[in-house]
C-alpha angles and dihedrals in degrees: 000000000000110000089225094053116100121229114283091232114089120235122205112299143045127316117249128191118246111220141186122236091275092055097253113147111245100168144323139257139172122268089247091056092047091050094042099086097271092121089215106166111244130170127253134176127227124190117194107205117201127187123220090267090062095251120142120230114227127189124220113228113230120239093248094066116111093221123054100339117198095017129121113249146172117312091253126004136163149134126281107235121230108276093014124122117238095242091047089054090047093053093044093051093045090054095043095047105032107010090245114159105151113054139118111232117208115200112233109170149329118224141153122245127185129202132179092276107026150018120223136189102219121209103198123201135170135206140174115238122200095173137072121283121222110204111208107248095223101033093049139027089222128277144218144200116268130198109239092238090055090053090049090050091055098045113122094016099101094256097112134045112265089239091055091049091049091048094044091055093042094047091047088057089048092055100255093140095047087050092055092049091050091048091051092053094051 
């Protein structure tokens, strides 16, 4: 048996695909296994929701979450389920977390990020939202729009999840914020 391969018996929780750096599925494992320090690479989706003023919506993670409770995080973020397409996961998570059904996602980047307990392959998207957002009362502890300069002023102060901070810096370098400003002008 491959040392990287998880046990064939499921533990409590959902099945997640294990992927290589290019996003190709190489196996599957439970959420518990992926969050248990194995560092098995598994895909997640992030949607960065901007309003017409160029502010970025961030969600507040509730205290019952197993990863980074009480921290501010990406507008929408979640795992891709085993057998699920990335865009299907993105739309599912956007609906579950913010009630978003009508939006045009624009792919920004794919990158790996590693924390103390897991390693994720992030598929990052952005969109502009003119409507009202409806944060799920159990999935989130609310949320709000932030000015980019206010986010930058709070980086490194324990306000945000480390994954959000990593992604924010990385996506800034990739031109996410210049994209949002161009989209707002058009």
